[in-house]
C-alpha positions as CSV (number, residue, x, y, z in Angstrom):
1,M,-16.0,91.1,-50.3
2,S,-14.2,87.8,-49.9
3,P,-14.1,86.3,-46.4
4,K,-11.0,87.3,-44.4
5,Q,-8.4,84.6,-44.0
6,P,-7.0,84.8,-40.4
7,S,-3.3,84.5,-39.9
8,P,-2.0,81.5,-37.7
9,T,-1.7,83.9,-34.8
10,P,-4.4,86.5,-34.8
11,S,-3.3,90.1,-35.0
12,M,-4.7,92.7,-32.6
13,F,-6.9,93.9,-35.5
14,E,-8.2,90.4,-36.1
15,D,-9.1,90.1,-32.4
16,V,-10.9,93.4,-32.5
17,G,-12.8,92.4,-35.6
18,K,-13.8,89.2,-33.9
19,F,-15.2,91.2,-31.0
20,H,-17.2,93.5,-33.3
21,R,-18.6,90.5,-35.2
22,Q,-19.4,88.2,-32.3
23,V,-20.2,90.7,-29.5
24,L,-21.6,93.7,-31.3
25,N,-23.0,91.9,-34.4
26,Q,-21.2,94.4,-36.7
27,H,-19.9,92.7,-39.9
28,D,-17.1,93.3,-42.3
29,R,-17.7,96.0,-44.9
30,A,-15.9,97.6,-47.8
31,P,-13.6,100.5,-47.0
32,C,-15.6,103.7,-46.4
33,M,-15.6,106.9,-44.3
34,L,-18.0,106.8,-41.4
35,D,-20.9,109.2,-41.2
36,M,-20.0,112.3,-39.1
37,A,-22.2,111.3,-36.2
38,T,-20.5,107.9,-35.9
39,M,-17.0,109.4,-36.5
40,R,-17.7,112.0,-33.8
41,A,-18.8,109.3,-31.4
42,R,-15.6,107.3,-32.1
43,M,-13.5,110.4,-31.6
44,L,-15.2,111.1,-28.2
45,F,-14.5,107.4,-27.3
46,L,-10.8,107.8,-28.2
47,N,-10.7,111.1,-26.1
48,E,-12.2,109.3,-23.2
49,E,-9.4,106.7,-23.3
50,V,-6.7,109.5,-23.6
51,N,-8.2,111.1,-20.5
52,E,-8.0,107.8,-18.6
53,L,-4.3,107.6,-19.6
54,R,-3.8,111.2,-18.4
55,E,-5.5,110.4,-15.1
56,A,-3.4,107.2,-14.6
57,A,-0.2,109.2,-15.3
58,L,-1.2,111.9,-12.8
59,L,-1.7,109.1,-10.2
60,D,1.5,107.3,-11.2
61,D,-0.7,104.2,-11.8
62,I,1.1,101.9,-14.2
63,V,-1.8,99.4,-14.3
64,G,-4.3,102.1,-15.1
65,A,-1.9,103.5,-17.8
66,A,-1.5,100.0,-19.3
67,D,-5.3,99.5,-19.3
68,A,-5.9,103.0,-20.9
69,L,-3.3,102.3,-23.6
70,A,-4.8,99.0,-24.5
71,D,-8.3,100.5,-24.5
72,L,-7.0,103.3,-26.7
73,V,-5.6,100.8,-29.2
74,Y,-8.8,98.7,-29.1
75,V,-11.0,101.7,-29.8
76,A,-8.7,102.9,-32.6
77,L,-8.7,99.4,-34.2
78,G,-12.4,99.2,-33.8
79,T,-12.8,102.4,-35.7
80,A,-10.6,101.1,-38.5
81,Y,-12.7,97.9,-38.5
82,L,-15.9,99.9,-38.8
83,M,-14.4,101.8,-41.7
84,G,-13.6,98.5,-43.4
85,L,-9.9,99.3,-43.6
86,P,-7.3,96.5,-44.2
87,F,-5.5,97.6,-41.1
88,D,-2.8,95.0,-41.0
89,S,-1.7,96.1,-44.5
90,I,-1.9,99.7,-43.5
91,W,0.2,99.0,-40.4
92,A,2.9,97.3,-42.5
93,A,3.1,100.4,-44.8
94,V,3.4,102.8,-41.9
95,Q,6.0,100.5,-40.2
96,K,8.1,100.3,-43.4
97,A,8.0,104.1,-43.7
98,N,8.8,104.7,-40.0
99,M,11.8,102.2,-40.2
100,A,13.2,104.4,-43.0
101,K,13.5,107.4,-40.7
102,Q,16.7,108.3,-38.8
103,P,17.3,109.5,-35.3
104,G,17.5,113.2,-34.8
105,M,16.0,116.5,-33.6
106,T,12.5,117.3,-34.9
107,K,10.2,120.2,-34.7
108,R,8.7,118.7,-31.6
109,G,12.0,119.6,-29.9
110,M,12.8,116.1,-28.9
111,A,16.5,115.3,-29.2
112,N,16.0,111.6,-29.8
113,D,13.1,111.6,-32.3
114,A,12.7,110.2,-35.7
115,V,13.3,112.4,-38.7
116,K,12.6,111.9,-42.4
117,P,15.9,111.7,-44.3
118,E,16.4,113.1,-47.8
119,G,14.3,111.0,-50.2
120,W,12.1,109.5,-47.5
121,V,8.8,108.2,-48.9
122,G,5.6,108.2,-46.8
123,P,3.2,105.4,-46.6
124,E,0.3,107.0,-48.4
125,A,0.7,105.3,-51.8
126,E,0.9,101.8,-50.2
127,I,-2.1,102.7,-48.0
128,Q,-4.0,103.7,-51.1
129,R,-3.1,100.4,-52.8
130,A,-4.2,98.4,-49.8
131,I,-7.6,100.2,-49.7
132,E,-8.0,99.7,-53.4
133,D,-7.1,96.0,-53.2
134,E,-9.6,95.6,-50.3
135,T,-12.3,97.3,-52.4
136,K,-11.7,95.0,-55.3
137,S,-11.9,91.8,-53.2
């Protein structure tokens, strides 16, 4: 793999990668699925952060909620880092697909939700290309 070129302003993903390299001594890798034990541990870690968010919500604690949300994002990005995913490219593909949605009522029953209009294209093909490009570099 070629060395990652950081952007002028680091993304949250680059920040999390730096933490994994410098603090945890975990280095960049090619895209891969994690073994089930590691994936299970990461999912438990994510659930722990969701539970902290739930607790903060029940206590009407905005600081606790903010901390839990940031930790949730940090753990999710850390999992993507451990999987070797080119997350900034994946994020861009998902953002592009989401921005092509329209306001409306969805199956979740939310009146002001985002719905997929006729001809909407999901991000999967762009995500696949981003992973393949990362595998080639």
